[in-house]
N, C-alpha and C positions, 0 to 999 in steps of 0.2 A: 363208041365210048368203051365197050368191053374189049375191043382189040387194043386200044391204047393203053388200058389198064393192064392187059395181059403183057404187052410189050414192056411196059414199066416195071412190072413184077419180074419179068425175065432179066431185065437189065439189072435191077437191084439184086436179084438172086445171083446172077453172074458175078457181080462185083463183090457179094458177100463170100461166094465160093473162092474167087480169086484172092480175096483179102485173107481169108482163112487158110489157103495153102501157103500164101506168102508169109503169113504169120508163122505157121508151123515150121516151114523150111528155114526162115530166117532164125527163129528161136533155136532150132537144133544146130544150125551152122555157127551161130555166135557163141552159144553155150559151149560147143565143142572146142572152138577156137580159144575161148576164154579158159576152159579147163586145161587145154594143153599149154597156154601161156602161163598159167599158175603154177603148173608142175615144172616147166622149164625155169621159171624165175626161183622156184624153191630149191631146185637142184644146183643152179648157179649160185644161189645164197649160200647153200650148205658147203659148197666148195670154198667160197670166200671166208665163212666163218672158221672152217678148218684151218685155212692158212693163217687167219687173223690169230687164233689161239695158239697155233704152233709158234708163230713169231713173237707172241706176247710171252709165252713160257720161256722161250729161248732168251729173250732180251732180259726177262726177269731174273733167269739163273745168272746171267753175266752181271747184272746189277747186283744181286746178292753177294757174288764173289768179290766183287769191287767194294761192296759195303763192308764185308768181314776183312777184307784186306786193309781197308781204310782203318778199321778198329785196331788191328794188330800194329799198324804204322803209327796210330795215336799213342798206344802204350809204349812203343819203342822210344817215340819222342819224349814222352814223360819220363821214362827211365833214364834217358841220357843226361838229365839235369844233374850236375855235380852236388846240388844241394842234398839230394838223397844219399849218394856215396859217402859225402862228408859227414852227414848227420849220423849215419850208421857206424862209420869207422871211428869218428872222434868221440862219440857217446857223451859230448858235453851237453848240458841243459840248453845252451843257446843254439847249438846246431840242430839239436832235436826239435826245438821249438820252430826253428826256421823250416825244416823238413816237414813238420805237422802242418805249418801254414801253407807251404807249397802244394802238399796234397789236398788241402781244403780248397785253394785257388784252383787247382786243375779240375777238381770234381765240380766246382761251381760253374766253370766254364765248358763242361763236357756233359751235356744232357743225356748222351747215350749211356752214361755209367751211373749206377745206383750207389756204387761204393768203391773205394781204392784201398789198398792194404800192402804193407811190405812184410815179407817173411824173411826172417833171419836164416843163416846158414843151417841152424839146427832145426828149421821147420817151425819155429815159435813166431806167433804174431807179434811184430815189433811196433807197427804203428797202423792206423787205419783212419779213413775219413768216409762219412756216409754209413751205409749199411755194413755191418760187421761181417766178415767172411769166416764161417765155421766150416772146416774142412777135416776130413779124417787124416790121421797121421800118415798113413802110407801115401796119400795123395800130396800132402805137404812136402814130404821127402822126395817124391817123383818131381814135383815142380822145382824145388830148390836145386835138385840135382841135374837139371836140364838147363842149357843155355838158349834153347830155341823159343821163339814167339809161337804161341799156340792158342787157338780158341777151342774150348772144349764144349761138350753138349750141355743139356740141362742139369743143374746141380741141386742137390737135396737141400733146399732152403725152406722155410715157413711159406714164403712165396715162391712157387717153382718156376715162375717166368724170369729166370736169371741164367745167364751163361758166364763161364769163367774165362778170361783172358789172362794169360801170364807171359812173362818176359823177364830176362835176367837184367840186373842193374850193372852197367858197366862200372868198373873200378870197385866193385864190392863183391868178390867171389862168393858164390853160393847164395847171394840175397837176390830176392825175386820180387817184381812189382806185380800185383793182382789187381784185376779189374772186374766188377760185375756188370755185366751188360744188361740194360732194360730191353727186354724184347718188345716193350711198346714202341721203342724208336724204331725197331725193325718192322713193325705194322705201319708205322709212318712212312718208312722207305717204300713199302709195297703199294701204299696209297699214292705216292707220287709217280709210280710207274704204270699204275692201271690205265687201261685204254677205255674211253667211253664209259658205258654202264657195265662193262666186265670188272668184277672184283677179284682180288688175289688173296689167298690164304695159305698158311703153312700149318701142316699137321705133323705131330711127332710120331716116332716109331710105335708107341702103344696107343695111338689114337689121341693124345693130348693136343688140344689146340695151342699152337705156338704163336700165330699172329693172324690177325683177320678174323672173319667169321665164317664158320664151317656149318652148312646146313644139312650135310649128309653125313652117314656113318662111314666107318673105315672100310666096310665091305664094299660099298658103292663107290667109295673113292678109289679103292683097289682095282675095281672093274674099269674105272676111267683111265688109270695108269696103264692097264693091260691092253685097252683098245688102241687103235691107231687113228688118230684125229680126236673128234669130239664125240660125246654120247649125251643122251637125254636121261636126266634123273628127275624123280618126283612124278606126279600124276596130276591130271587136270590142269587147272589154271596155275598151279604151283610148280609147274616143270621148269627145268633149267637146262641150259646148255653148258656142259662141263667137260674140261680137259684137265689132265693131271700128269704129273711127271715126278719121278724120285730126283732129288737134288743132293749133291755132295756138300760139305764131307759128313754130315750127320745122318744120312739116309732118311730125311724128312721128305714129306710129299708136298708139292707145290701145286696148288689148285686155282684154276681160273674159271669163274662162273658168271653166266649172264642169263637173266630171265628169258624164257622161251618167247615170251611176248614181245620182248624188246628186240632180241636177235632176228626174229622173223616178222618184224613189223612191215617191211616192205611186201612181204607175201599178202598180209592182210589188206593192204592198201591196193594191191593189184587186183585181188578178188573182188573188193568193193567196186573198184573203177571198172574192171572188166565186165562184171555182170550188169552193173549199172548202165554202162554204156551200151552193152548188148541189148538190155531192155528198151532203151530209147530207140535204137536203131530198128528194132523189130516193130515197135509201134509205129514209127514213122514209115517203114516200109509197107506195113499193113494198111495204113490210112491211105497212102499213095495208090497202092494197088487197088483199093476199094473205089476210089475216086476215078482212077484211070479206067477201070473196067466199065464204068457207066458211060463212058464218052467215046469218042471216036478213036480209032486205032492209032493214027498218025501222032496226034498229040500225047497219047498214052505212051507210045513207044518212045518219043522224044523225052517225056519226063522219066520213063524207066532208065533210059540210057543215062541221062543226066544224074539220076540218083545213084546208079552204079559208079559212075566216074567221081561223083562226090564221095561216095563210100570208100573208094580206093584211095582217097586223099589227094586227088588231082585239084589243082588251084585254077581259079578263073572259070569254072563251069558256069555257063548260062544256057537257059533254055529259049528256044526261039518261040516267041508268041504270036507269030504272023498268022498261023492257022488255027489258033486256039480259040475257043468260044465259051462263053458262060463260066461255069465254074472251073473248067480246065484252064481258062485264060486266068482266073484268079489263082488258081493252084500254080500256074507257071510263074505268075508275078511273085507269089509268095516263095516259090523255090528259088527264083533268082535273088530276091532279097535275103533269104537265109544264106545262100552261097556267098553274097556279098559281105554278109556279117561274119561268116566263117573265115573268109579271107582276111577280113579285117582282124578278127581275132586271132587268126594264125599269124599274121604279121606282128601283132602286139605281143603275142606270146614268144615269138622268136626274138624279138627286141628285149623282152624281160629276161628270157633265158640267157642272152648274151650279157645283160647286165649282172644277172646271177653268177655266171660263169667268171666275169671280171672280178665280182665281189669275193667269190670263192678263192680265187687266185691270190687276191690281196690277203685274205685271212690266212690261207695256207702259208704264205710267205711269213706273215707276222707270228705264226706259231712256230716257225723254226728259226727265228731271228732274235738275237739278245737285245732288249730294248735300249740298252745304254750304249753299246759299242756299234750296233747295227751290223754284227757278223752272226754267224750261226751259233746256235745255243747248245747246251750239254745234251738235251734229248736228241736233237738231229744228229749231233756228233756220234752219239752211240749207233744210231742206225746207219750212218755213212761208214763207220768203222766196220761194222759186219759186211755192208755191201763191198767196199774196197777189198776186204781180206778175201772174200769169196772170189771176187774178179781176179785178185792176184794169184790165188791158189788155182783157178781155172785156167788162166793164160800163162802161168809159170813166171810171171814178172815179179819184181821186187816191190816192196811197200815199206815205207819208213813212217814211224810215229815219233813225233816231236812234242815234248811237253815243256812248257815255258812259264816260269813263276816270276813275278815282279818281287825284287829283293826289298826286305824291309817296308813293305807296303803298309803294314799296321802303324809302324812309326810315323810314316808319312801322313797318314789319316789322322793320327793324334796331333801332330804338329801343325798341319796345314788345314785340316777340316775335311769332311767328307766330299764336299764340293770339288776340292783339289784333287782328292782321290778319284773321283768320277772323271775329271778332265784328264788325269794321267792314264786311266783305263782306255778312254776314247783315243788318246794320242797314240798309246802303244798298239792299239787295234789298227790305227790308221797307218803307222810305219810298217806293221808286219804285212798288211794288205798290199803295200806298195812294194815290199821287197820279194814276196813269193810270186810263183809262176801262176798263170791262169789254170793250169791243170791241178794245182795244189789246192787243198781244203783247210780253211782256218775257221776255229770256233772258239768261243770263251767256254772253258770247261767248267769254271765256277770261281768265284771271287776275284783274286788276282792271277788266276791260272789259266793259260791258253793252251790250245792243243792244235797241231797241224798234222795232216795226212799228206804224204808225198809219194804219189804213185809212180811206178817205173823210176824209182830213185835207189842207187845202191848207197852202202854205208858212208862212202867218202862224199858223195853228193849231199847226202842228208847233212853230214857234219859241216860242209861248207855252206850250205843254205843257213843252217842254225847259227853258225859263227857270223854270217853276213847280217842276220836279223839282230843278233846280240850287239854287234858293233854298231848298227844303225841306231839302235835304241840308246846305247851308251853315249853316243856322241850327239844326241839331240837333247836340247834344253827345252823342256815343255813349259809354255806359259801357263800359270795357274793363278787363281783369284786367292791370294794369300799374302802375309807380311813379307816373304821372301820374293814374291812375284814370279820365280821360275824354279823349275824343279829338275835335277839331274837324276835319271832313272837308270838303274841297272837291272838285269835279269839273268836268272840262272836257268840253264836249259839241259834237258835230259833227252837223248836220242836212243831209239831202239828199232830194230828191224823186225819185220813180222816173223813170229815163231810159230809154235804148233797151234796156239789158239790166240784169240785177241785178248783174253784175260791174262795170259802169260806175257803177251807184248806189253800190254798196259803196265803190268807190275815191273817188267824190266825197264821201260822208260821212266816209271815212277822212282825206281832205285836210282837210275842214273841222275835224275833231277835232285835227289836228296844228296847224292855224292857231290854234285855241283855246288849245292848249298854248303855242305861241310867242307868243300875246298876253299872257301872264302868267297863264295858268290861271284856274280859277274863273269861266268865262264860256261863252257859247253862240255858235258860229259856224255860218252857213249856207253851203252849198256854192253858188257862183255858177252853175255849170253842171254838169249830170250826163251830157252826152254824148248 
């Protein structure tokens, strides 16, 4: 009895020592692997975040340039109305009343502006709508003495969040149209282009908040401008990943910010999963070692080998139970059942991952597709324009940009209804999709305006394709649900070749489009120069 008890004690002691050694070795190994994995994930994620913020700041600057250019074009269009020139030149009460109503109508339909005003040739305020413009005499003379359209910085109003836009009124020498821009609309534009949980904000030269919410001071933001990539600002749980850059033409600071906890959330997930899985594996290994150490060597070795194969991720692992007895047999059966469940769970996880991949593909496609016309949308067009421009610059090939606008679309909507307008947009998109090449890129840029990118296409080829699309649309009678039953549609087209930058290229194509409109519509115009 004493000998048997001694042997049992030795067996249990040996199993305990084996279990302890396996526990320590497994714990150190898994914790080390987990630590290395966490740091590798953190380094990888930091690189992704740097690229994400760099792309966000670059696309935001391009968007801001386009936004300000659109405001200049807005004011130029407003100033071209003969109502203003006639009202100022005739000085009759009826003409002045008509001009005043025109200003009020334009302001009502232009939420970006807080006020509009007309300055006479002597710098005197002749007429205004909305907020009144109070400017120094020198600035008034400077404005009326210039024929250029210009957006200026912040002006000294009781509410400082206003910018001044000015342009000359054709047909009235020395007379200028002024507009007060609401910077709240600029904040709205920043909200539209932000990515995920990253927020955008603008800071003025003297630290004045321009748009968005700024959580850090000028010195911290200047440090973010000076560093390459992103930096961490704040402390503790209030830390944020911040990137900043200086934007033209006002020298303001564009800031992109995302909470640290959100940006590095995958690292926290990896930490929890890695250490949790490590603990589970350590416990399983220790229990297996303790049980195996108390039994015969062969079944113990078989279980140890099976455990190592299973831990290595091998599928279909099973332990032979022919020579197992008692608890070893039970453990072998349990091991095989666990392996079966793991194989089942692995197959199930693979199936669910495949379904998730397919779902993500569908969602990604929806995020870049216009819901009405089923072609690419404005946001994806901006990304594609940057990619194609970089590819063209890298390969030395040509790239053409085509802007197309449906003529008199608003009148069509008013006459036939919005359902007819939607059908026209769908039909025009279908026609364009049939006419362009497989290598070309088509997108709905906004409203009734479409954009095409033509890689490896020279100026003559772009004009030929634009004319082909214009002719196909003008020769198509589109069936619509309306009193008329069908609608004949024409389009105006502007063509520009890639210039020094995408923004200059877009401005050139936009000018060509406006020239086509001014030339009587239903025609194609090419930009003479893209800068």
